Biotite code that builds the C-alpha atoms (Angstrom):
import biotite.structure as struc

atoms = struc.array([
    struc.Atom([-0.018, 0.123, 0.104], chain_id="A", res_id=1, res_name="MET", atom_name="CA", element="C"),
    struc.Atom([1.403, 3.497, -0.972], chain_id="A", res_id=2, res_name="ASN", atom_name="CA", element="C"),
    struc.Atom([1.499, 6.196, 1.560], chain_id="A", res_id=3, res_name="ALA", atom_name="CA", element="C"),
    struc.Atom([-0.296, 9.356, 0.742], chain_id="A", res_id=4, res_name="PRO", atom_name="CA", element="C"),
    struc.Atom([1.903, 11.808, -0.997], chain_id="A", res_id=5, res_name="THR", atom_name="CA", element="C"),
    struc.Atom([0.780, 14.866, 0.934], chain_id="A", res_id=6, res_name="ASN", atom_name="CA", element="C"),
    struc.Atom([-0.159, 13.547, 4.412], chain_id="A", res_id=7, res_name="PRO", atom_name="CA", element="C"),
    struc.Atom([-2.115, 15.801, 6.829], chain_id="A", res_id=8, res_name="ARG", atom_name="CA", element="C"),
    struc.Atom([0.034, 17.308, 9.608], chain_id="A", res_id=9, res_name="PRO", atom_name="CA", element="C"),
    struc.Atom([-2.352, 16.596, 12.423], chain_id="A", res_id=10, res_name="GLY", atom_name="CA", element="C"),
    struc.Atom([-3.335, 18.479, 15.609], chain_id="A", res_id=11, res_name="ILE", atom_name="CA", element="C"),
    struc.Atom([0.116, 17.933, 17.159], chain_id="A", res_id=12, res_name="ASP", atom_name="CA", element="C"),
    struc.Atom([1.818, 19.840, 14.299], chain_id="A", res_id=13, res_name="ALA", atom_name="CA", element="C"),
    struc.Atom([-0.621, 22.752, 14.836], chain_id="A", res_id=14, res_name="PHE", atom_name="CA", element="C"),
    struc.Atom([-0.123, 22.632, 18.616], chain_id="A", res_id=15, res_name="HIS", atom_name="CA", element="C"),
    struc.Atom([3.796, 22.835, 18.238], chain_id="A", res_id=16, res_name="ARG", atom_name="CA", element="C"),
    struc.Atom([3.477, 25.776, 15.580], chain_id="A", res_id=17, res_name="THR", atom_name="CA", element="C"),
    struc.Atom([1.135, 27.539, 17.714], chain_id="A", res_id=18, res_name="ARG", atom_name="CA", element="C"),
    struc.Atom([3.342, 27.274, 20.737], chain_id="A", res_id=19, res_name="SER", atom_name="CA", element="C"),
    struc.Atom([6.122, 28.810, 18.695], chain_id="A", res_id=20, res_name="LYS", atom_name="CA", element="C"),
    struc.Atom([3.803, 31.530, 17.589], chain_id="A", res_id=21, res_name="CYS", atom_name="CA", element="C"),
    struc.Atom([2.934, 32.335, 21.203], chain_id="A", res_id=22, res_name="ILE", atom_name="CA", element="C"),
    struc.Atom([6.515, 32.428, 22.185], chain_id="A", res_id=23, res_name="ASP", atom_name="CA", element="C"),
    struc.Atom([7.201, 34.827, 19.155], chain_id="A", res_id=24, res_name="ALA", atom_name="CA", element="C"),
    struc.Atom([4.382, 37.126, 20.525], chain_id="A", res_id=25, res_name="PHE", atom_name="CA", element="C"),
    struc.Atom([6.099, 37.042, 23.860], chain_id="A", res_id=26, res_name="SER", atom_name="CA", element="C"),
    struc.Atom([9.381, 38.092, 22.307], chain_id="A", res_id=27, res_name="GLU", atom_name="CA", element="C"),
    struc.Atom([7.535, 41.164, 20.966], chain_id="A", res_id=28, res_name="VAL", atom_name="CA", element="C"),
    struc.Atom([6.154, 41.962, 24.283], chain_id="A", res_id=29, res_name="GLU", atom_name="CA", element="C"),
    struc.Atom([9.416, 41.444, 26.070], chain_id="A", res_id=30, res_name="GLN", atom_name="CA", element="C"),
    struc.Atom([11.131, 43.887, 23.541], chain_id="A", res_id=31, res_name="ALA", atom_name="CA", element="C"),
    struc.Atom([8.421, 46.567, 24.289], chain_id="A", res_id=32, res_name="LEU", atom_name="CA", element="C"),
    struc.Atom([8.932, 46.110, 27.914], chain_id="A", res_id=33, res_name="ILE", atom_name="CA", element="C"),
    struc.Atom([12.772, 46.555, 27.409], chain_id="A", res_id=34, res_name="TRP", atom_name="CA", element="C"),
    struc.Atom([12.064, 49.809, 25.484], chain_id="A", res_id=35, res_name="ILE", atom_name="CA", element="C"),
    struc.Atom([9.645, 51.046, 28.390], chain_id="A", res_id=36, res_name="ILE", atom_name="CA", element="C"),
    struc.Atom([12.228, 50.164, 31.130], chain_id="A", res_id=37, res_name="GLU", atom_name="CA", element="C"),
    struc.Atom([15.176, 51.608, 28.969], chain_id="A", res_id=38, res_name="ARG", atom_name="CA", element="C"),
    struc.Atom([13.128, 54.844, 28.926], chain_id="A", res_id=39, res_name="SER", atom_name="CA", element="C"),
    struc.Atom([12.705, 54.867, 32.629], chain_id="A", res_id=40, res_name="GLY", atom_name="CA", element="C"),
    struc.Atom([9.276, 53.484, 32.696], chain_id="A", res_id=41, res_name="GLY", atom_name="CA", element="C"),
    struc.Atom([7.598, 50.788, 34.908], chain_id="A", res_id=42, res_name="LYS", atom_name="CA", element="C"),
    struc.Atom([5.397, 48.225, 33.338], chain_id="A", res_id=43, res_name="VAL", atom_name="CA", element="C"),
    struc.Atom([3.559, 46.718, 36.268], chain_id="A", res_id=44, res_name="GLY", atom_name="CA", element="C"),
    struc.Atom([0.467, 44.713, 34.947], chain_id="A", res_id=45, res_name="SER", atom_name="CA", element="C"),
    struc.Atom([-0.125, 46.755, 31.834], chain_id="A", res_id=46, res_name="ASP", atom_name="CA", element="C"),
    struc.Atom([-1.705, 44.676, 29.072], chain_id="A", res_id=47, res_name="SER", atom_name="CA", element="C"),
    struc.Atom([-0.065, 44.361, 25.751], chain_id="A", res_id=48, res_name="PHE", atom_name="CA", element="C"),
    struc.Atom([-2.396, 47.169, 24.363], chain_id="A", res_id=49, res_name="GLY", atom_name="CA", element="C"),
    struc.Atom([-1.571, 49.488, 27.223], chain_id="A", res_id=50, res_name="GLN", atom_name="CA", element="C"),
    struc.Atom([2.154, 48.921, 26.514], chain_id="A", res_id=51, res_name="LYS", atom_name="CA", element="C"),
    struc.Atom([1.526, 49.826, 22.894], chain_id="A", res_id=52, res_name="LEU", atom_name="CA", element="C"),
    struc.Atom([-0.365, 53.094, 23.829], chain_id="A", res_id=53, res_name="GLU", atom_name="CA", element="C"),
    struc.Atom([2.340, 54.058, 26.407], chain_id="A", res_id=54, res_name="ARG", atom_name="CA", element="C"),
    struc.Atom([5.084, 53.789, 23.803], chain_id="A", res_id=55, res_name="LEU", atom_name="CA", element="C"),
    struc.Atom([2.909, 55.699, 21.166], chain_id="A", res_id=56, res_name="ARG", atom_name="CA", element="C"),
    struc.Atom([3.154, 58.581, 23.551], chain_id="A", res_id=57, res_name="LYS", atom_name="CA", element="C"),
    struc.Atom([6.878, 58.306, 23.985], chain_id="A", res_id=58, res_name="ALA", atom_name="CA", element="C"),
    struc.Atom([8.774, 61.594, 23.611], chain_id="A", res_id=59, res_name="LYS", atom_name="CA", element="C"),
    struc.Atom([12.452, 61.835, 22.284], chain_id="A", res_id=60, res_name="PRO", atom_name="CA", element="C"),
    struc.Atom([14.976, 61.579, 25.186], chain_id="A", res_id=61, res_name="SER", atom_name="CA", element="C"),
    struc.Atom([18.405, 60.769, 25.981], chain_id="A", res_id=62, res_name="ALA", atom_name="CA", element="C"),
    struc.Atom([17.573, 57.068, 25.571], chain_id="A", res_id=63, res_name="THR", atom_name="CA", element="C"),
    struc.Atom([15.319, 57.347, 22.481], chain_id="A", res_id=64, res_name="LEU", atom_name="CA", element="C"),
    struc.Atom([16.103, 59.962, 19.603], chain_id="A", res_id=65, res_name="SER", atom_name="CA", element="C"),
    struc.Atom([13.521, 61.457, 17.602], chain_id="A", res_id=66, res_name="LYS", atom_name="CA", element="C"),
    struc.Atom([14.631, 59.049, 14.748], chain_id="A", res_id=67, res_name="ALA", atom_name="CA", element="C"),
    struc.Atom([14.261, 56.089, 17.082], chain_id="A", res_id=68, res_name="GLN", atom_name="CA", element="C"),
    struc.Atom([10.738, 57.313, 18.142], chain_id="A", res_id=69, res_name="ILE", atom_name="CA", element="C"),
    struc.Atom([9.727, 57.511, 14.563], chain_id="A", res_id=70, res_name="GLU", atom_name="CA", element="C"),
    struc.Atom([10.916, 53.990, 13.910], chain_id="A", res_id=71, res_name="LYS", atom_name="CA", element="C"),
    struc.Atom([9.300, 52.740, 17.110], chain_id="A", res_id=72, res_name="LEU", atom_name="CA", element="C"),
    struc.Atom([5.868, 54.414, 16.036], chain_id="A", res_id=73, res_name="THR", atom_name="CA", element="C"),
    struc.Atom([5.961, 52.365, 12.860], chain_id="A", res_id=74, res_name="SER", atom_name="CA", element="C"),
    struc.Atom([6.837, 49.131, 14.733], chain_id="A", res_id=75, res_name="LEU", atom_name="CA", element="C"),
    struc.Atom([3.995, 49.884, 17.217], chain_id="A", res_id=76, res_name="ILE", atom_name="CA", element="C"),
    struc.Atom([1.656, 50.283, 14.293], chain_id="A", res_id=77, res_name="ASP", atom_name="CA", element="C"),
    struc.Atom([2.767, 46.821, 13.361], chain_id="A", res_id=78, res_name="GLY", atom_name="CA", element="C"),
    struc.Atom([2.148, 45.435, 16.690], chain_id="A", res_id=79, res_name="CYS", atom_name="CA", element="C"),
    struc.Atom([-1.353, 47.024, 16.940], chain_id="A", res_id=80, res_name="ALA", atom_name="CA", element="C"),
    struc.Atom([-2.153, 45.340, 13.705], chain_id="A", res_id=81, res_name="ALA", atom_name="CA", element="C"),
    struc.Atom([-1.445, 42.046, 15.020], chain_id="A", res_id=82, res_name="ILE", atom_name="CA", element="C"),
    struc.Atom([-2.992, 42.419, 18.543], chain_id="A", res_id=83, res_name="ASN", atom_name="CA", element="C"),
    struc.Atom([-6.433, 41.094, 17.639], chain_id="A", res_id=84, res_name="GLU", atom_name="CA", element="C"),
    struc.Atom([-4.681, 38.056, 15.963], chain_id="A", res_id=85, res_name="LEU", atom_name="CA", element="C"),
    struc.Atom([-2.547, 37.550, 19.160], chain_id="A", res_id=86, res_name="ARG", atom_name="CA", element="C"),
    struc.Atom([-5.693, 37.764, 21.379], chain_id="A", res_id=87, res_name="ASN", atom_name="CA", element="C"),
    struc.Atom([-7.517, 35.119, 19.322], chain_id="A", res_id=88, res_name="ASP", atom_name="CA", element="C"),
    struc.Atom([-4.606, 32.858, 19.420], chain_id="A", res_id=89, res_name="ILE", atom_name="CA", element="C"),
    struc.Atom([-3.695, 33.242, 22.838], chain_id="A", res_id=90, res_name="VAL", atom_name="CA", element="C"),
    struc.Atom([-7.208, 33.184, 24.408], chain_id="A", res_id=91, res_name="HIS", atom_name="CA", element="C"),
    struc.Atom([-8.647, 30.295, 22.499], chain_id="A", res_id=92, res_name="SER", atom_name="CA", element="C"),
    struc.Atom([-8.652, 26.609, 22.479], chain_id="A", res_id=93, res_name="THR", atom_name="CA", element="C"),
    struc.Atom([-7.009, 25.388, 19.250], chain_id="A", res_id=94, res_name="LEU", atom_name="CA", element="C"),
    struc.Atom([-9.508, 23.153, 17.323], chain_id="A", res_id=95, res_name="GLN", atom_name="CA", element="C"),
    struc.Atom([-8.672, 21.435, 14.014], chain_id="A", res_id=96, res_name="LEU", atom_name="CA", element="C"),
    struc.Atom([-11.135, 22.166, 11.215], chain_id="A", res_id=97, res_name="ALA", atom_name="CA", element="C"),
    struc.Atom([-10.942, 20.029, 8.138], chain_id="A", res_id=98, res_name="VAL", atom_name="CA", element="C"),
    struc.Atom([-12.356, 21.721, 5.057], chain_id="A", res_id=99, res_name="ILE", atom_name="CA", element="C"),
    struc.Atom([-12.392, 19.303, 2.115], chain_id="A", res_id=100, res_name="GLY", atom_name="CA", element="C"),
    struc.Atom([-8.819, 17.910, 2.096], chain_id="A", res_id=101, res_name="SER", atom_name="CA", element="C"),
    struc.Atom([-7.309, 20.738, 3.994], chain_id="A", res_id=102, res_name="ASP", atom_name="CA", element="C"),
    struc.Atom([-6.676, 21.232, 7.563], chain_id="A", res_id=103, res_name="GLN", atom_name="CA", element="C"),
    struc.Atom([-6.694, 24.549, 9.506], chain_id="A", res_id=104, res_name="ARG", atom_name="CA", element="C"),
    struc.Atom([-6.205, 25.753, 13.053], chain_id="A", res_id=105, res_name="ALA", atom_name="CA", element="C"),
    struc.Atom([-9.413, 27.138, 14.288], chain_id="A", res_id=106, res_name="CYS", atom_name="CA", element="C"),
    struc.Atom([-9.504, 29.690, 17.065], chain_id="A", res_id=107, res_name="PHE", atom_name="CA", element="C"),
    struc.Atom([-12.832, 31.032, 18.667], chain_id="A", res_id=108, res_name="ILE", atom_name="CA", element="C"),
    struc.Atom([-11.972, 33.669, 21.350], chain_id="A", res_id=109, res_name="ASN", atom_name="CA", element="C"),
    struc.Atom([-14.124, 33.074, 24.179], chain_id="A", res_id=110, res_name="SER", atom_name="CA", element="C"),
    struc.Atom([-13.783, 36.627, 25.100], chain_id="A", res_id=111, res_name="ARG", atom_name="CA", element="C"),
    struc.Atom([-15.442, 37.634, 21.792], chain_id="A", res_id=112, res_name="GLN", atom_name="CA", element="C"),
    struc.Atom([-18.342, 35.241, 21.879], chain_id="A", res_id=113, res_name="CYS", atom_name="CA", element="C"),
    struc.Atom([-21.849, 36.441, 22.150], chain_id="A", res_id=114, res_name="THR", atom_name="CA", element="C"),
    struc.Atom([-24.991, 34.607, 22.384], chain_id="A", res_id=115, res_name="SER", atom_name="CA", element="C"),
    struc.Atom([-25.740, 32.844, 19.027], chain_id="A", res_id=116, res_name="GLY", atom_name="CA", element="C"),
    struc.Atom([-22.534, 34.342, 17.367], chain_id="A", res_id=117, res_name="SER", atom_name="CA", element="C"),
    struc.Atom([-18.995, 33.243, 17.333], chain_id="A", res_id=118, res_name="GLN", atom_name="CA", element="C"),
    struc.Atom([-16.146, 34.389, 15.053], chain_id="A", res_id=119, res_name="THR", atom_name="CA", element="C"),
    struc.Atom([-13.626, 31.832, 14.019], chain_id="A", res_id=120, res_name="ALA", atom_name="CA", element="C"),
    struc.Atom([-10.124, 32.678, 12.886], chain_id="A", res_id=121, res_name="ARG", atom_name="CA", element="C"),
    struc.Atom([-8.589, 29.934, 10.599], chain_id="A", res_id=122, res_name="LEU", atom_name="CA", element="C"),
    struc.Atom([-4.889, 29.487, 9.993], chain_id="A", res_id=123, res_name="PHE", atom_name="CA", element="C"),
    struc.Atom([-3.055, 26.978, 7.849], chain_id="A", res_id=124, res_name="SER", atom_name="CA", element="C"),
    struc.Atom([0.045, 25.562, 9.205], chain_id="A", res_id=125, res_name="LEU", atom_name="CA", element="C"),
    struc.Atom([2.167, 27.593, 6.976], chain_id="A", res_id=126, res_name="GLU", atom_name="CA", element="C"),
    struc.Atom([0.092, 30.609, 8.013], chain_id="A", res_id=127, res_name="GLY", atom_name="CA", element="C"),
    struc.Atom([0.886, 30.148, 11.550], chain_id="A", res_id=128, res_name="LEU", atom_name="CA", element="C"),
    struc.Atom([4.667, 29.804, 10.635], chain_id="A", res_id=129, res_name="ARG", atom_name="CA", element="C"),
    struc.Atom([4.599, 32.781, 8.640], chain_id="A", res_id=130, res_name="ASP", atom_name="CA", element="C"),
    struc.Atom([3.003, 34.826, 11.524], chain_id="A", res_id=131, res_name="LEU", atom_name="CA", element="C"),
    struc.Atom([5.645, 33.462, 13.794], chain_id="A", res_id=132, res_name="THR", atom_name="CA", element="C"),
    struc.Atom([8.396, 34.568, 11.472], chain_id="A", res_id=133, res_name="ALA", atom_name="CA", element="C"),
    struc.Atom([6.780, 38.086, 11.224], chain_id="A", res_id=134, res_name="GLU", atom_name="CA", element="C"),
    struc.Atom([6.648, 38.319, 15.139], chain_id="A", res_id=135, res_name="MET", atom_name="CA", element="C"),
    struc.Atom([10.109, 37.230, 15.527], chain_id="A", res_id=136, res_name="THR", atom_name="CA", element="C"),
    struc.Atom([11.244, 39.902, 12.890], chain_id="A", res_id=137, res_name="GLU", atom_name="CA", element="C"),
    struc.Atom([9.199, 42.634, 14.675], chain_id="A", res_id=138, res_name="LEU", atom_name="CA", element="C"),
    struc.Atom([10.835, 41.758, 18.141], chain_id="A", res_id=139, res_name="ALA", atom_name="CA", element="C"),
    struc.Atom([14.284, 41.921, 16.535], chain_id="A", res_id=140, res_name="THR", atom_name="CA", element="C"),
    struc.Atom([13.516, 45.325, 14.989], chain_id="A", res_id=141, res_name="LYS", atom_name="CA", element="C"),
    struc.Atom([12.212, 46.675, 18.355], chain_id="A", res_id=142, res_name="ILE", atom_name="CA", element="C"),
    struc.Atom([15.367, 45.344, 20.237], chain_id="A", res_id=143, res_name="ARG", atom_name="CA", element="C"),
    struc.Atom([17.695, 46.957, 17.610], chain_id="A", res_id=144, res_name="ALA", atom_name="CA", element="C"),
    struc.Atom([16.370, 50.532, 18.556], chain_id="A", res_id=145, res_name="LEU", atom_name="CA", element="C"),
])
């Protein structure tokens, strides 16, 4: 019997890739914390969104030049754009959705569910890998400031 030429990756592959994606989100958050602390700020229990807003209000100083603030603002825009994705991936149970012969990671954020209405976010395995790479690159750029 011949093995399938394109076997489905299975739930464990999605879990491993999601874990790496969450680690990449954490790298971004750690880089933001580093910038805040480097600027003399304290983070406390600020949410990811609160950290972004705090950095959006940053002013040039001895630790962050005007050019660095401009770069940081652009990077913060990138962080803000992925914040909703981050919330759904972090605050959901990963389920596997099989659509035809394709598999997708399915995330339904319990915080966003209302009676009779749920929004699902679907990712291919490659899509999760791409998002992980994007977050890792974003964290590297933030740390380079």
